[in-house]
C-alpha positions in Angstrom: 118.8 128.2 87.6 117.3 127.1 91.0 114.0 128.4 90.4 113.7 127.4 86.5 114.5 123.8 88.4 111.5 124.5 90.7 109.2 125.9 88.3 110.0 122.6 85.9 109.2 120.8 89.0 105.7 121.9 89.5 104.8 121.9 85.6 105.9 118.3 86.1 102.3 117.1 87.5 104.7 115.6 90.3 102.5 114.2 92.2 101.4 111.7 89.6 104.4 111.1 87.7 105.9 109.9 91.3 102.8 107.3 91.7 103.6 106.0 88.3 107.2 105.6 88.9 106.3 103.9 92.4 103.9 101.6 90.8 106.3 100.7 88.0 109.2 99.9 90.6 106.7 97.7 93.2 105.5 95.8 90.2 109.1 95.1 89.3 110.1 93.9 92.7 107.1 91.8 93.2 107.6 89.6 89.9 111.4 90.0 91.2 112.8 91.7 88.6 117.3 92.1 88.5 118.3 95.1 90.2 119.5 97.2 87.3 116.4 96.1 85.4 114.5 97.8 88.3 116.7 100.7 88.4 115.7 100.8 84.4 112.2 100.5 85.1 112.2 103.4 87.5 113.9 105.7 85.3 111.9 104.8 82.4 108.9 105.2 83.9 110.0 108.3 85.7 111.4 110.0 82.2 108.4 109.3 80.5 105.9 110.2 83.1 107.9 113.5 83.1 107.6 114.3 79.2 103.7 113.8 79.4 103.4 115.7 82.4 105.6 118.9 80.6 103.5 119.0 77.5 100.6 118.7 78.7 101.0 122.0 80.6 102.8 123.2 77.5 100.2 122.7 75.2 97.8 124.1 77.9 99.3 127.4 78.5 96.6 129.2 77.3 93.8 127.2 78.2 95.6 127.6 81.8 96.2 131.4 81.4 92.6 132.3 80.3 91.7 130.6 83.7 94.2 132.1 85.6 95.7 129.1 86.4 98.1 130.3 89.8 99.2 126.9 90.2 100.9 126.4 86.6 103.9 127.8 86.0 104.0 128.5 82.0 100.9 130.2 82.4 102.5 132.3 85.5 105.3 133.6 83.3 107.5 131.4 85.8 108.8 129.5 83.3 110.0 129.7 79.7 108.5 127.9 77.1 111.7 127.4 75.7 113.3 125.7 79.1 110.5 122.8 79.2 110.6 122.0 75.5 114.7 121.5 76.8 113.4 119.0 79.3 111.1 117.1 77.4 113.3 116.9 74.8 116.0 115.6 77.6 113.8 113.1 78.9 112.6 111.9 75.9 116.5 110.4 74.7 116.5 109.4 78.4 112.9 107.2 78.5 113.4 106.4 75.2 117.3 105.0 75.8 116.0 103.4 79.2 113.1 101.5 77.6 114.9 100.2 74.5 117.8 98.8 77.2 114.8 96.6 78.9 114.6 94.8 75.6 112.8 95.3 72.3 109.3 93.9 73.3 108.7 95.6 76.5 110.6 98.9 75.4 108.4 99.2 72.5 105.4 98.7 74.6 106.5 101.3 77.1 106.8 103.9 74.5 103.7 103.1 73.3 102.1 104.0 77.0 103.9 107.2 76.5 102.9 107.8 73.1 99.4 107.4 74.7 99.8 109.8 77.5 100.7 112.0 74.7 97.9 111.3 72.6 95.5 112.3 75.5 97.2 116.0 75.8 97.4 116.6 72.1 93.4 115.9 72.2 91.7 112.6 73.2 91.2 114.8 76.5 88.1 116.8 74.4 86.5 113.5 73.4 84.3 111.0 74.7 87.5 108.6 74.5 89.2 110.9 76.9 88.9 107.8 79.8 91.1 105.8 76.8 94.5 106.6 77.4 94.4 106.6 81.2 93.4 102.5 80.7 96.1 101.6 78.4 98.6 103.4 80.3 97.8 101.6 84.1 96.5 98.3 82.3 99.7 98.4 80.0 102.1 98.9 82.8 101.9 95.6 84.2 102.7 94.2 80.5 105.9 96.5 80.3 107.1 95.1 83.8 106.4 91.8 83.9 108.1 91.1 80.2 110.9 93.7 81.5 111.1 91.1 84.7 111.7 88.5 82.1 108.1 86.8 82.9 106.6 87.3 79.3 103.5 89.1 79.5 101.5 89.4 82.7 98.3 88.0 83.5 95.4 89.3 82.1 93.9 90.3 85.4 96.7 92.4 86.3 96.2 94.1 83.0 91.9 94.2 83.6 92.7 95.5 86.8 95.0 98.5 85.8 92.6 99.7 83.3 89.5 99.7 85.6 92.3 101.6 88.5 93.3 103.9 85.5 89.7 104.3 84.4 89.2 105.6 87.7 91.6 108.0 88.1 90.7 109.7 85.0 87.4 110.3 86.1 88.1 112.0 89.7 91.2 113.6 88.3 89.1 115.6 86.1 86.6 116.7 88.4 88.4 119.6 90.3 88.7 121.2 86.7 85.5 120.5 85.0 84.1 123.9 85.1 87.2 125.9 83.4 87.8 123.3 80.8 84.3 123.5 79.7 85.1 127.3 79.5 88.2 126.4 77.4 86.1 124.1 75.2 87.1 120.6 76.7 84.7 118.1 76.9 85.9 114.8 77.4 83.8 111.7 79.8 84.2 113.4 83.1 83.0 116.9 81.6 79.8 114.5 80.6 79.2 112.3 83.4 79.0 116.0 85.5 81.2 115.6 88.8 78.4 114.1 90.7 78.1 110.9 88.2 82.2 111.2 87.6 82.7 110.4 91.1 80.2 107.8 91.7 81.2 106.0 88.5 85.1 105.9 89.2 84.4 104.4 93.0 82.7 101.4 91.3 85.9 100.8 89.0 88.4 101.3 91.8 85.9 98.6 93.8 86.4 96.5 90.9 89.9 97.2 90.2 90.9 96.4 93.9 88.8 93.4 94.0 90.3 91.6 90.8 94.0 92.4 92.3 93.2 91.0 95.6 90.8 88.1 94.9 92.2 87.1 91.4 95.8 86.2 92.5 94.9 83.6 95.5 91.5 82.9 94.5 89.6 84.0 97.2 89.9 86.1 99.8 92.6 85.9 102.6 94.0 87.5 105.3 96.0 90.7 103.0 92.8 91.5 101.1 90.9 91.5 104.2 93.4 94.3 105.4 94.1 95.9 102.0 90.1 96.0 100.9 89.5 97.7 104.2 92.4 100.1 103.5 90.6 101.0 100.4 87.4 101.4 101.7 89.1 104.3 103.6 90.8 105.8 101.4 87.2 105.8 99.0 85.3 107.2 101.9 88.3 110.0 102.6 88.9 111.0 98.8 84.6 111.4 98.6 84.8 113.9 101.8 88.0 115.5 100.4 88.5 118.8 98.5 90.1 119.5 95.4 92.5 116.9 94.6 91.7 114.4 97.6 89.9 111.8 96.0 92.4 111.4 92.7 95.1 111.1 95.5 92.8 108.8 97.6 92.2 106.5 93.9 96.7 106.7 93.5 96.4 105.6 97.0 94.2 102.3 96.4 96.4 101.7 93.1 99.5 101.7 95.9 97.5 99.5 98.6 97.0 96.7 95.7 100.5 96.5 94.4 102.0 96.7 97.8 99.3 93.6 98.9 100.9 91.9 96.1 104.5 92.3 97.1 103.4 91.4 100.7 101.9 87.8 99.2 105.1 87.6 97.3 
């Protein structure tokens, strides 16, 4: 049982899952959601992301075997497909229930974001529109949280900033796997751009998303914006020279810095 649980965690894409959950909870705190609502938002975000992560590895298990991905429990045989299907079904029930408990509008909106993640796994990742689910999910997350917190629709700048950050995160996340993906028939936007151009374009998008997040709320630059911009610039530089998933971790770090800056401003 312990081995299966550990394998399920590894197959869930734990880094992105934890990051999206943290972003949702932080945004809920920024917008003064009630504590029970924050808990529901966190559980809904976590379980929704779990279904997306697990389905990704389940759908790609044959491709991962051909690429000899030792970091994928389904590909190595350390995890049974039946266990993953059961976990997806359980998480799917929980994310549906908790999402709708937030209210019809935020609940349906969140389930649309989860569906976008599944659409990526089921085929959009192979097309020129591979960026779209990331833009929808990151851009839509503020809308879900704002609706759940009783504030109505989120400001347009939050949606724009989220879409920019999400698209940038997609580009850098795909870079380490470009060669394996091409051999197994995946030709998304990062594969057409190539590694260098993907990182360059992602850098511009991440910077743009950061500037929108830090400048739009106050209509200019303040001390918090300067500190956050410096931190994000440092993460961008570190991400460009880091191996493997370093650029993606930097992108996630930038998104977290941006939301923390909003939280500090109150």
